[in-house]
C-alpha atoms as a printed R data frame, in Angstrom:
    type eleno elety resid chain resno       x       y       z
1   ATOM     1    CA   MET     A     1   7.516 -14.854 -16.902
2   ATOM     2    CA   ASN     A     2   4.218 -15.227 -16.785
3   ATOM     3    CA   ALA     A     3   2.918 -17.291 -13.803
4   ATOM     4    CA   PRO     A     4  -0.480 -18.630 -12.936
5   ATOM     5    CA   THR     A     5  -1.859 -17.184  -9.738
6   ATOM     6    CA   LYS     A     6  -3.819 -19.242  -7.069
7   ATOM     7    CA   ALA     A     7  -7.884 -19.028  -7.281
8   ATOM     8    CA   VAL     A     8  -9.720 -16.064  -6.198
9   ATOM     9    CA   PRO     A     9 -11.023 -16.699  -2.702
10  ATOM    10    CA   THR     A    10 -14.511 -17.871  -2.197
11  ATOM    11    CA   GLY     A    11 -17.154 -15.310  -2.916
12  ATOM    12    CA   GLU     A    12 -14.777 -12.627  -4.212
13  ATOM    13    CA   THR     A    13 -15.445 -11.268  -7.632
14  ATOM    14    CA   ARG     A    14 -13.206  -9.405  -9.807
15  ATOM    15    CA   ARG     A    15 -13.828  -5.842 -10.038
16  ATOM    16    CA   ALA     A    16 -11.008  -5.014 -12.778
17  ATOM    17    CA   GLU     A    17  -8.620  -6.668 -15.154
18  ATOM    18    CA   ARG     A    18  -5.829  -8.550 -13.457
19  ATOM    19    CA   ILE     A    19  -2.261  -9.312 -14.673
20  ATOM    20    CA   ALA     A    20  -0.559 -12.387 -13.337
21  ATOM    21    CA   LEU     A    21   3.027 -11.661 -13.067
22  ATOM    22    CA   GLU     A    22   6.459 -12.695 -11.296
23  ATOM    23    CA   GLY     A    23   8.349  -9.922  -9.720
24  ATOM    24    CA   GLU     A    24   9.587  -7.788  -7.012
25  ATOM    25    CA   VAL     A    25   8.098  -4.369  -5.382
26  ATOM    26    CA   ARG     A    26   8.712  -3.174  -1.821
27  ATOM    27    CA   SER     A    27   6.172  -2.932   0.937
28  ATOM    28    CA   ARG     A    28   6.116  -1.316   4.299
29  ATOM    29    CA   HIS     A    29   3.934  -0.681   7.425
30  ATOM    30    CA   ALA     A    30   3.448   2.667   8.851
31  ATOM    31    CA   GLY     A    31   6.638   4.020  10.239
32  ATOM    32    CA   GLY     A    32   8.579   0.684   8.820
33  ATOM    33    CA   LYS     A    33  11.342   0.517   6.291
34  ATOM    34    CA   PRO     A    34  10.621  -0.878   2.933
35  ATOM    35    CA   TYR     A    35  11.192  -4.375   2.518
36  ATOM    36    CA   PRO     A    36  11.568  -6.519  -0.732
37  ATOM    37    CA   THR     A    37   8.243  -8.281  -1.545
38  ATOM    38    CA   ALA     A    38   7.342 -10.724  -4.482
39  ATOM    39    CA   ILE     A    39   4.097  -9.540  -6.456
40  ATOM    40    CA   LYS     A    40   1.914 -12.331  -7.797
41  ATOM    41    CA   ASN     A    41  -0.713 -10.151  -9.820
42  ATOM    42    CA   LEU     A    42  -1.735  -6.786 -10.284
43  ATOM    43    CA   SER     A    43  -4.702  -4.706 -11.325
44  ATOM    44    CA   PRO     A    44  -5.862  -1.076 -11.333
45  ATOM    45    CA   GLY     A    45  -7.412  -1.470  -7.627
46  ATOM    46    CA   GLY     A    46  -4.974  -3.553  -5.877
47  ATOM    47    CA   CYS     A    47  -2.663  -6.397  -6.057
48  ATOM    48    CA   CYS     A    48  -1.428  -9.925  -4.627
49  ATOM    49    CA   ILE     A    49   1.949 -10.216  -2.860
50  ATOM    50    CA   GLU     A    50   3.801 -12.489  -0.813
51  ATOM    51    CA   LEU     A    51   4.603 -11.334   2.678
52  ATOM    52    CA   PRO     A    52   7.668 -12.922   5.138
53  ATOM    53    CA   TYR     A    53   4.463 -13.032   7.704
54  ATOM    54    CA   LYS     A    54   0.640 -13.831   7.921
55  ATOM    55    CA   ALA     A    55  -0.926 -10.525   7.285
56  ATOM    56    CA   ASP     A    56  -4.108  -9.677   9.178
57  ATOM    57    CA   LEU     A    57  -7.476  -8.677   7.451
58  ATOM    58    CA   GLY     A    58  -7.751  -4.880   7.338
59  ATOM    59    CA   GLU     A    59  -4.122  -4.381   7.957
60  ATOM    60    CA   ARG     A    60  -2.742  -1.083   6.212
61  ATOM    61    CA   LEU     A    61   0.345  -1.118   4.421
62  ATOM    62    CA   TRP     A    62   2.270   0.554   1.543
63  ATOM    63    CA   VAL     A    63   3.163  -0.866  -1.734
64  ATOM    64    CA   THR     A    64   5.999   0.745  -4.139
65  ATOM    65    CA   LEU     A    65   5.503  -0.285  -7.880
66  ATOM    66    CA   PRO     A    66   8.155   0.224 -10.182
67  ATOM    67    CA   GLY     A    67   8.647   4.060 -10.922
68  ATOM    68    CA   LEU     A    68   6.003   5.045  -8.628
69  ATOM    69    CA   GLN     A    69   5.660   6.518  -5.227
70  ATOM    70    CA   PRO     A    70   4.120   4.103  -2.425
71  ATOM    71    CA   ILE     A    71   0.577   3.404  -2.541
72  ATOM    72    CA   GLU     A    72  -1.595   2.961   0.480
73  ATOM    73    CA   ALA     A    73  -3.088  -0.493   0.649
74  ATOM    74    CA   LYS     A    74  -5.706  -2.492   2.786
75  ATOM    75    CA   VAL     A    75  -5.290  -6.517   3.391
76  ATOM    76    CA   CYS     A    76  -8.641  -7.744   1.899
77  ATOM    77    CA   TRP     A    77  -7.715 -11.564   2.212
78  ATOM    78    CA   SER     A    78  -4.719 -13.351   3.550
79  ATOM    79    CA   GLU     A    79  -3.765 -16.802   3.234
80  ATOM    80    CA   THR     A    80  -0.681 -18.219   4.795
81  ATOM    81    CA   TYR     A    81   1.903 -15.952   3.499
82  ATOM    82    CA   VAL     A    82   0.089 -14.269   0.497
83  ATOM    83    CA   ALA     A    83  -2.387 -11.436   0.837
84  ATOM    84    CA   GLY     A    84  -4.655  -9.725  -1.594
85  ATOM    85    CA   CYS     A    85  -4.546  -5.771  -1.064
86  ATOM    86    CA   ALA     A    86  -6.909  -2.761  -2.212
87  ATOM    87    CA   PHE     A    87  -5.043   0.187  -3.287
88  ATOM    88    CA   GLU     A    88  -6.668   3.172  -1.315
89  ATOM    89    CA   THR     A    89  -6.491   5.153  -4.611
90  ATOM    90    CA   PRO     A    90  -6.832   2.770  -7.642
91  ATOM    91    CA   LEU     A    91  -4.000   3.529 -10.458
92  ATOM    92    CA   TYR     A    92  -5.239   5.298 -13.453
93  ATOM    93    CA   PRO     A    93  -5.468   3.364 -16.580
94  ATOM    94    CA   ALA     A    94  -2.565   4.744 -18.169
95  ATOM    95    CA   VAL     A    95  -0.503   3.963 -15.441
96  ATOM    96    CA   PHE     A    96  -1.640   0.554 -15.171
97  ATOM    97    CA   ASP     A    97  -1.183   0.110 -18.917
98  ATOM    98    CA   HIS     A    98   2.374   1.346 -18.382
99  ATOM    99    CA   LEU     A    99   3.079  -0.926 -15.488
100 ATOM   100    CA   ARG     A   100   1.808  -3.838 -17.520
101 ATOM   101    CA   LYS     A   101   4.171  -3.320 -20.295
102 ATOM   102    CA   GLN     A   102   7.081  -2.674 -17.983
103 ATOM   103    CA   MET     A   103   6.355  -5.679 -15.224
104 ATOM   104    CA   LEU     A   104   5.825  -8.168 -18.283
105 ATOM   105    CA   GLY     A   105   8.598  -7.187 -20.298
């Protein structure tokens, strides 16, 4: 189920370990209803998701990962319908490890 992800945008450096995965989470905008969203990778500090529209830099949204409450995130980069998002509050290491095991099966 592991799938390679696209390259890191030019000039971006990784701040934490990322796991490549294919799965579905939910996302929403302020005041909006959650909708299914494909996730491409996950790190304690953020994720890469595929949206049904081109996201704007700095846009705020909430991502719901399996078993967690929605996490506020900010779009750091966007290319076509794929966006890199930084979580306002990073995941605790134990939570990240649990999600890694759960989402990679």
